Backbone as a printed PyTorch tensor [residue, N CA C, xyz], in Angstrom:
tensor([[[103.1400, -29.6740, 108.6240],
         [103.1100, -29.7300, 107.1120],
         [104.0060, -28.3920, 106.6830]],

        [[104.7430, -28.7860, 105.7330],
         [106.0110, -27.6420, 105.1330],
         [105.2550, -26.7000, 104.2930]],

        [[104.4150, -27.1600, 103.1810],
         [103.5740, -26.4440, 102.7080],
         [102.0530, -26.5590, 102.2270]],

        [[101.5340, -25.3100, 101.9460],
         [100.0030, -25.6750, 102.0020],
         [ 99.4660, -26.1310, 101.0440]],

        [[ 98.6800, -27.0490, 100.9950],
         [ 97.9460, -27.6580,  99.8040],
         [ 97.3240, -26.1730,  98.9640]],

        [[ 96.4210, -25.6770,  99.4580],
         [ 95.8980, -24.8140,  98.9610],
         [ 97.1440, -23.8910,  97.9840]],

        [[ 98.0840, -23.3950,  98.7870],
         [ 98.6900, -22.5210,  97.7950],
         [ 99.5150, -23.2730,  96.6250]],

        [[ 99.8330, -24.5040,  96.8350],
         [100.2840, -25.4150,  95.7270],
         [ 99.1170, -25.7170,  94.6120]],

        [[ 98.0630, -25.9120,  95.1370],
         [ 96.6810, -25.9830,  94.2410],
         [ 96.8490, -24.1760,  93.0350]],

        [[ 96.9820, -23.3880,  93.6340],
         [ 96.9480, -22.2110,  93.3250],
         [ 98.0410, -22.0390,  92.1240]],

        [[ 99.1710, -22.4650,  92.7540],
         [100.4480, -22.4980,  91.6600],
         [100.0010, -23.3470,  90.2450]],

        [[ 99.6360, -24.3490,  90.9340],
         [ 99.5070, -25.3960,  89.8710],
         [ 98.0330, -24.6470,  88.5860]],

        [[ 97.3010, -24.1490,  88.9360],
         [ 95.8600, -23.2610,  88.7930],
         [ 96.7180, -22.4080,  87.6570]],

        [[ 97.7610, -21.3360,  88.0840],
         [ 98.0520, -20.2910,  87.5910],
         [ 99.0050, -21.0720,  86.1480]],

        [[ 99.7320, -21.9980,  86.6270],
         [100.7670, -22.8050,  85.2130],
         [ 99.5360, -23.2120,  84.1830]],

        [[ 98.7050, -23.8610,  84.9540],
         [ 97.5790, -24.5110,  83.7920],
         [ 96.9580, -23.4430,  82.9810]],

        [[ 96.8680, -22.1480,  84.1780],
         [ 96.2480, -21.0210,  82.9810],
         [ 97.2960, -20.6910,  81.9270]],

        [[ 98.6250, -20.5230,  82.2560],
         [ 99.6120, -20.1340,  81.1420],
         [ 99.8210, -21.0350,  79.6860]],

        [[ 99.5220, -22.7520,  80.2380],
         [ 99.5490, -23.3000,  79.6780],
         [ 98.6540, -23.5120,  78.2310]],

        [[ 97.5280, -23.1860,  79.1250],
         [ 96.4960, -22.8980,  77.7350],
         [ 96.3390, -21.6880,  77.4210]],

        [[ 96.8580, -20.9030,  77.6770],
         [ 96.6890, -19.6070,  76.7290],
         [ 96.8320, -20.0150,  75.3000]],

        [[ 97.3120, -20.1730,  74.6460],
         [ 97.7180, -20.4930,  73.3140],
         [ 96.6360, -21.1820,  72.7550]],

        [[ 96.1090, -21.9820,  73.3210],
         [ 94.7230, -23.0760,  72.8950],
         [ 93.4510, -21.6160,  73.1120]],

        [[ 93.5380, -21.3430,  74.1850],
         [ 92.2730, -20.1890,  74.0970],
         [ 92.5670, -19.0060,  73.1540]],

        [[ 93.8730, -18.8650,  73.0070],
         [ 93.7400, -17.7550,  71.7790],
         [ 93.8220, -18.0170,  70.5200]],

        [[ 93.8330, -19.1990,  70.4270],
         [ 93.5940, -20.0240,  68.8390],
         [ 91.8290, -19.9760,  68.7810]],

        [[ 91.3250, -19.9460,  69.8890],
         [ 89.8020, -20.6300,  69.7030],
         [ 89.1350, -19.2350,  70.2270]],

        [[ 89.7740, -17.9450,  70.6890],
         [ 89.1580, -16.7170,  70.2530],
         [ 88.3110, -17.0050,  71.4380]],

        [[ 88.8870, -17.5510,  72.7810],
         [ 87.8770, -16.9620,  73.7120],
         [ 88.8010, -16.9760,  74.7850]],

        [[ 88.3560, -16.3800,  76.0320],
         [ 89.2440, -15.7420,  77.3930],
         [ 88.9720, -16.7830,  77.9920]],

        [[ 89.9910, -16.8950,  79.0740],
         [ 89.8110, -17.9600,  80.3810],
         [ 88.3850, -17.8830,  80.9570]],

        [[ 87.6400, -16.6930,  81.5230],
         [ 86.7040, -16.5530,  81.7350],
         [ 85.5660, -17.0720,  81.5520]],

        [[ 85.6360, -16.8900,  79.9780],
         [ 84.1780, -17.4750,  79.1730],
         [ 84.4400, -18.8930,  78.9890]],

        [[ 85.9770, -19.2830,  79.0240],
         [ 86.3340, -20.9140,  79.0840],
         [ 85.6410, -21.0480,  80.5190]],

        [[ 86.0090, -20.8660,  81.5060],
         [ 85.3780, -21.6290,  82.4070],
         [ 83.7020, -21.5070,  82.9430]],

        [[ 83.1840, -20.6050,  81.9260],
         [ 81.7330, -20.4310,  81.7430],
         [ 81.1750, -21.6210,  80.8240]],

        [[ 81.9380, -21.8380,  79.5880],
         [ 81.3580, -22.5670,  78.6640],
         [ 81.8900, -23.9490,  79.2220]],

        [[ 83.0580, -24.2790,  79.9270],
         [ 83.4020, -25.9490,  80.1980],
         [ 82.2140, -26.1790,  81.9180]],

        [[ 81.8490, -25.0630,  82.5300],
         [ 80.7770, -25.4110,  83.6110],
         [ 79.2970, -25.8020,  82.8440]],

        [[ 79.3990, -24.9830,  81.9030],
         [ 77.7620, -25.5270,  80.9750],
         [ 78.2110, -26.5770,  80.5680]],

        [[ 79.3180, -26.8730,  80.0380],
         [ 79.2800, -28.3740,  78.9730],
         [ 79.0200, -29.6340,  80.1710]],

        [[ 79.8240, -29.1530,  81.2690],
         [ 80.0430, -30.5990,  82.3010],
         [ 78.3130, -30.3270,  83.0660]],

        [[ 77.9730, -29.8890,  83.0680],
         [ 75.9220, -29.2350,  83.8500],
         [ 75.1400, -30.1220,  82.9100]],

        [[ 75.4040, -29.9590,  81.4920],
         [ 74.9690, -30.5370,  80.3320],
         [ 73.6190, -30.9160,  80.4960]],

        [[ 73.3820, -28.9500,  80.8050],
         [ 71.5390, -28.4190,  80.6290],
         [ 71.1070, -29.0280,  81.7770]],

        [[ 71.3030, -29.0270,  83.0460],
         [ 70.6150, -29.5900,  84.1670],
         [ 71.1350, -28.3940,  85.2480]],

        [[ 71.7110, -27.3630,  85.1000],
         [ 71.5520, -26.5370,  86.2160],
         [ 71.5690, -25.0710,  85.4300]],

        [[ 70.8300, -24.1310,  86.2230],
         [ 70.6510, -23.1940,  85.6470],
         [ 71.6830, -22.1910,  85.7750]],

        [[ 71.3920, -20.9820,  84.7200],
         [ 72.3280, -19.8700,  84.9390],
         [ 72.7300, -19.4300,  86.1190]],

        [[ 71.7660, -19.2290,  87.3150],
         [ 72.4040, -18.9520,  88.6820],
         [ 72.6950, -19.8500,  89.1850]],

        [[ 72.7360, -21.3210,  89.1200],
         [ 73.4360, -22.4160,  89.7870],
         [ 74.8920, -22.0270,  89.0900]],

        [[ 74.8180, -22.0670,  87.7220],
         [ 76.4080, -22.3670,  87.1000],
         [ 77.4390, -20.6840,  87.6710]],

        [[ 76.3570, -19.9350,  88.0430],
         [ 77.4890, -18.6050,  88.5170],
         [ 77.6150, -18.8410,  90.0400]],

        [[ 76.7750, -19.2520,  90.4130],
         [ 77.0600, -19.7680,  92.4710],
         [ 78.3450, -20.6890,  92.3930]],

        [[ 78.4120, -21.4680,  91.5890],
         [ 79.3690, -22.4400,  91.4790],
         [ 80.8060, -21.7680,  90.8550]],

        [[ 80.6270, -21.0980,  90.3580],
         [ 82.1530, -20.2260,  89.7460],
         [ 82.2020, -19.1310,  90.7630]],

        [[ 81.2570, -18.5850,  91.8140],
         [ 81.6810, -17.4070,  92.5290],
         [ 81.3420, -16.4770,  91.9120]],

        [[ 80.6340, -16.1510,  90.8260],
         [ 80.3930, -14.6170,  90.2420],
         [ 78.7280, -14.3180,  90.4880]],

        [[ 79.1100, -13.1530,  90.5380],
         [ 77.8860, -12.2410,  90.4520],
         [ 76.5830, -12.3310,  89.2710]],

        [[ 75.2810, -12.3870,  89.9580],
         [ 74.3850, -12.8450,  89.0000],
         [ 74.5930, -11.5020,  87.2600]],

        [[ 74.8970, -10.4370,  87.4590],
         [ 75.3280,  -9.4570,  86.7070],
         [ 76.5000,  -9.9540,  85.7830]],

        [[ 77.3120, -10.2630,  86.5690],
         [ 78.5930, -10.7780,  85.3490],
         [ 78.0410, -11.8830,  84.7330]],

        [[ 77.3180, -13.2140,  85.4340],
         [ 77.0290, -14.4420,  84.6960],
         [ 76.3800, -13.7230,  83.3500]],

        [[ 75.2140, -13.2690,  83.7480],
         [ 74.1520, -12.3560,  82.7120],
         [ 74.6780, -11.6890,  81.5760]],

        [[ 75.7120, -10.8690,  81.6020],
         [ 76.7980, -10.4200,  80.8310],
         [ 77.6350, -11.0360,  80.1320]],

        [[ 78.3570, -12.3750,  80.6630],
         [ 79.1390, -13.0010,  79.6490],
         [ 78.2690, -14.0490,  79.3130]],

        [[ 77.3760, -14.3110,  79.7970],
         [ 76.1840, -15.4900,  78.5950],
         [ 75.8980, -14.4990,  77.7230]],

        [[ 74.8470, -13.3090,  77.8100],
         [ 75.0480, -12.9230,  77.0890],
         [ 75.6260, -12.5010,  75.7430]],

        [[ 77.0060, -12.3680,  75.8160],
         [ 77.9740, -12.0990,  75.1390],
         [ 78.2020, -13.6770,  74.1710]],

        [[ 78.5940, -14.5230,  75.1360],
         [ 78.7730, -15.7110,  74.4140],
         [ 77.9710, -16.3930,  73.7300]],

        [[ 76.3520, -16.1250,  73.7860],
         [ 75.1180, -16.4180,  73.3690],
         [ 75.4850, -15.4400,  71.8160]],

        [[ 75.6390, -14.0720,  71.6950],
         [ 76.2230, -13.3850,  70.8910],
         [ 76.9850, -13.9830,  69.9150]],

        [[ 77.8060, -14.8510,  70.2090],
         [ 79.1690, -15.5350,  69.4020],
         [ 78.5480, -16.8590,  68.8410]],

        [[ 77.3510, -17.1460,  69.4070],
         [ 76.9260, -18.6640,  68.9930],
         [ 77.8210, -19.6110,  69.5380]],

        [[ 78.1770, -19.7570,  70.8390],
         [ 78.6100, -20.5850,  71.8370],
         [ 77.4250, -21.0580,  72.7840]],

        [[ 76.5370, -20.4520,  73.3740],
         [ 75.3370, -21.2380,  74.0900],
         [ 74.2670, -20.5980,  73.4850]],

        [[ 73.4380, -21.3110,  74.3330],
         [ 72.0250, -20.8290,  74.1520],
         [ 71.5610, -20.7590,  75.6580]],

        [[ 70.2550, -20.1060,  75.4730],
         [ 69.5880, -19.8750,  76.7930],
         [ 68.2790, -20.3340,  76.4970]],

        [[ 67.9990, -21.5050,  77.4910],
         [ 66.7070, -22.1390,  77.5190],
         [ 66.2270, -22.1410,  78.6960]],

        [[ 64.4300, -22.0740,  78.5040],
         [ 63.9540, -22.0800,  79.9140],
         [ 63.8400, -23.1790,  80.5810]],

        [[ 64.1670, -23.3910,  81.8690],
         [ 63.9060, -24.1130,  82.7910],
         [ 62.6950, -25.6380,  82.6940]],

        [[ 63.2440, -27.2130,  82.3520],
         [ 62.2570, -27.7300,  82.3310],
         [ 61.5320, -27.6990,  83.7710]],

        [[ 61.9310, -27.7920,  84.4880],
         [ 61.8620, -27.5680,  86.2690],
         [ 61.4290, -26.3530,  86.6030]],

        [[ 61.6380, -25.5250,  86.0310],
         [ 61.0480, -23.7570,  86.5420],
         [ 61.1620, -22.8550,  85.4710]],

        [[ 59.8260, -22.7510,  84.6870],
         [ 60.0450, -21.8720,  83.7410],
         [ 60.2880, -20.5150,  84.1320]],

        [[ 60.6730, -20.1160,  85.1070],
         [ 61.1760, -18.5490,  85.3180],
         [ 62.5860, -18.9730,  85.0830]],

        [[ 63.1020, -19.9070,  85.5800],
         [ 64.5550, -20.2940,  85.3870],
         [ 64.9440, -20.2680,  84.1410]],

        [[ 66.2870, -20.1700,  83.8850],
         [ 66.9510, -20.0160,  82.2190],
         [ 68.0820, -21.2600,  82.8430]],

        [[ 68.3780, -22.8480,  82.0130],
         [ 69.4480, -22.9670,  81.8620],
         [ 70.2830, -22.8650,  80.4240]],

        [[ 71.6890, -22.8460,  80.5950],
         [ 72.5180, -23.1680,  79.2150],
         [ 72.9530, -24.3930,  78.5610]],

        [[ 72.5750, -24.3140,  77.2860],
         [ 73.3050, -25.5360,  76.5260],
         [ 74.6470, -24.5690,  75.9300]],

        [[ 75.3150, -25.6620,  75.5580],
         [ 76.4960, -25.1790,  74.4780],
         [ 76.0110, -25.5240,  73.0950]],

        [[ 76.2930, -24.6440,  72.0240],
         [ 75.7390, -25.2830,  70.5050],
         [ 77.0970, -25.8800,  69.7270]],

        [[ 77.0150, -26.3020,  68.8900],
         [ 77.9550, -27.3030,  68.2350],
         [ 79.3290, -26.3360,  67.8680]],

        [[ 79.2340, -25.0240,  67.7200],
         [ 80.3900, -24.0850,  67.7890],
         [ 80.8850, -24.1490,  69.2260]],

        [[ 80.3850, -23.8430,  70.5880],
         [ 80.6860, -23.8500,  71.5650],
         [ 81.2930, -25.3270,  71.9320]],

        [[ 80.7920, -26.2950,  71.7180],
         [ 81.4670, -27.6720,  72.0010],
         [ 82.4640, -28.1890,  71.1820]],

        [[ 82.5990, -27.5340,  70.1520],
         [ 83.9950, -27.4430,  69.4640],
         [ 85.0070, -27.0440,  70.2170]],

        [[ 85.0260, -25.2140,  70.2290],
         [ 85.6110, -24.7200,  70.9750],
         [ 86.4300, -25.1860,  72.6560]],

        [[ 85.1930, -25.8090,  73.4290],
         [ 85.4790, -26.4890,  74.4860],
         [ 86.5930, -27.4500,  74.3680]],

        [[ 85.9400, -28.4760,  73.3650],
         [ 86.8110, -29.6660,  73.4110],
         [ 87.9960, -29.4640,  73.0250]],

        [[ 88.1890, -28.0570,  71.8460],
         [ 89.6030, -28.1680,  71.5800],
         [ 90.8270, -27.7930,  72.7080]],

        [[ 90.4570, -26.7430,  73.5810],
         [ 91.0050, -26.6890,  74.7480],
         [ 91.3050, -27.4350,  75.7170]],

        [[ 89.8950, -28.5080,  75.8380],
         [ 90.2350, -29.2500,  76.5320],
         [ 91.2750, -30.7180,  76.0950]],

        [[ 91.4540, -30.6080,  74.5530],
         [ 92.5290, -31.4030,  74.4050],
         [ 93.6790, -30.9710,  74.2490]],

        [[ 94.1070, -29.6940,  74.4330],
         [ 95.1200, -29.4090,  75.0250],
         [ 95.3070, -29.6040,  76.2230]],

        [[ 94.7210, -29.6640,  77.2700],
         [ 94.4940, -29.1500,  78.5410],
         [ 95.2250, -31.2780,  79.1540]],

        [[ 94.5970, -32.3230,  78.1880],
         [ 94.6180, -33.4680,  78.1350],
         [ 96.4070, -34.0110,  77.7340]],

        [[ 96.5310, -32.9760,  76.9970],
         [ 98.0180, -33.0180,  76.2090],
         [ 99.1740, -32.8710,  77.2190]],

        [[ 98.6350, -31.7140,  77.5640],
         [ 99.3980, -31.0030,  78.7390],
         [ 99.6350, -31.8240,  80.1760]],

        [[ 98.5410, -32.8940,  80.5840],
         [ 98.4730, -33.8450,  81.5600],
         [ 99.2820, -34.8030,  81.0380]],

        [[ 99.1600, -35.2980,  79.9640],
         [100.1120, -36.6410,  79.5880],
         [101.4720, -36.4240,  79.1580]],

        [[101.9350, -34.7730,  79.1030],
         [103.6410, -34.6750,  79.0990],
         [103.7640, -34.5390,  80.6250]],

        [[103.0570, -34.3390,  81.7620],
         [103.5250, -33.3870,  83.0600],
         [103.7490, -34.8650,  83.4710]],

        [[102.3650, -35.9500,  83.3520],
         [102.2980, -37.1150,  84.2460],
         [103.3000, -38.3650,  83.9230]],

        [[103.7640, -37.9940,  82.1620],
         [104.7080, -39.1360,  81.8540],
         [105.8830, -38.7870,  82.2190]],

        [[106.3300, -38.0830,  83.1750],
         [107.3760, -38.1630,  84.2190],
         [107.2760, -38.6620,  85.5200]],

        [[105.9540, -39.0950,  85.6880],
         [105.7040, -39.7850,  87.2260],
         [105.3520, -41.0330,  87.1340]],

        [[105.5120, -42.0570,  88.1690],
         [105.3340, -43.3620,  88.0170],
         [103.4550, -43.4110,  88.4740]],

        [[103.2760, -44.8970,  87.9410],
         [102.0180, -44.7910,  87.6570],
         [101.4240, -44.5870,  89.2240]],

        [[102.1700, -45.1840,  90.5490],
         [101.1460, -45.3400,  91.8810],
         [101.4070, -43.8460,  91.8740]],

        [[102.6790, -43.2630,  91.6930],
         [102.5380, -41.0680,  91.9380],
         [101.0810, -41.0130,  91.7770]],

        [[100.8130, -41.0880,  90.0610],
         [ 99.8070, -40.5040,  89.1060],
         [ 98.4560, -40.9010,  90.3260]],

        [[ 98.3170, -41.9800,  90.9310],
         [ 97.0980, -42.7180,  91.1330],
         [ 96.9910, -42.1090,  92.6510]],

        [[ 97.9810, -42.0120,  93.7100],
         [ 97.7980, -41.6990,  94.9670],
         [ 97.6260, -40.0760,  94.6420]],

        [[ 98.4590, -39.3090,  93.9500],
         [ 98.1440, -38.0270,  93.9950],
         [ 96.4640, -37.5500,  93.4610]],

        [[ 95.6530, -38.4360,  92.5610],
         [ 94.5070, -38.3400,  92.0820],
         [ 93.4760, -38.4230,  93.4700]],

        [[ 93.9770, -39.6910,  94.2790],
         [ 93.3320, -39.8410,  95.3980],
         [ 93.4860, -38.5710,  96.4200]],

        [[ 94.3930, -38.1140,  96.7850],
         [ 94.0420, -36.6670,  97.7490],
         [ 93.8580, -35.7810,  97.1450]],

        [[ 93.8540, -35.3280,  95.8290],
         [ 92.8930, -34.4070,  95.2480],
         [ 91.5380, -34.7370,  95.6880]],

        [[ 91.1580, -36.0520,  95.0370],
         [ 89.6370, -36.1520,  95.2170],
         [ 89.5280, -36.1090,  96.6160]],

        [[ 90.3880, -36.4000,  97.6110],
         [ 89.6960, -35.7810,  98.7970],
         [ 89.3760, -34.3290,  99.4030]],

        [[ 90.4460, -34.0130,  98.6500],
         [ 90.6070, -32.1630,  98.7630],
         [ 89.6230, -31.6810,  98.2080]],

        [[ 89.1860, -32.0630,  97.2400],
         [ 87.6330, -31.7960,  96.3380],
         [ 86.6640, -31.6170,  97.3140]],

        [[ 86.5820, -33.1010,  97.7350],
         [ 85.5320, -33.6080,  98.5930],
         [ 85.0240, -32.5790,  99.8300]],

        [[ 86.2080, -32.3140, 100.3120],
         [ 86.4240, -31.8180, 101.7450],
         [ 86.0760, -30.0650, 101.3590]],

        [[ 86.3210, -29.3090, 100.2770],
         [ 86.3880, -28.0930,  99.9050],
         [ 84.7590, -28.0890,  99.4620]],

        [[ 84.2470, -28.9570,  98.9840],
         [ 82.7520, -28.6750,  98.4040],
         [ 81.8880, -28.7540,  99.6130]],

        [[ 82.6290, -29.5190, 100.7650],
         [ 81.2500, -29.2620, 101.6980],
         [ 81.4720, -28.2080, 103.0580]],

        [[ 82.3800, -27.2510, 102.7040],
         [ 82.7110, -26.0870, 103.2600],
         [ 81.9980, -24.9880, 103.7090]]])
């Protein structure tokens, strides 16, 4: 293999971060806040604060501090878990959804710009390979 797939994925991640910077700035959120907000959106109230932190590779203290700031900005709420009253689940507020959706819209626009230069079969085969990589990495 001539190039590392992980290296290419890191390069793509860096370029996505650069492309999203204007949308994040416009929404007044950092990339770290967006990572937490989008994870909370994806979890849809089904994961605890600790689970989201583990998935993002963040310490409990880092997640707690970030969530406290996001709650203070009225972007998310802490709620007791339905399954474990000691645990806290996170949900986005309307304002939080609006900010995440605005950045995700820009992500979709950027993807459309990039994939417009590719043939449909290239997009399909790339998506298949990426899904296989994700599947493998989730099992490490």
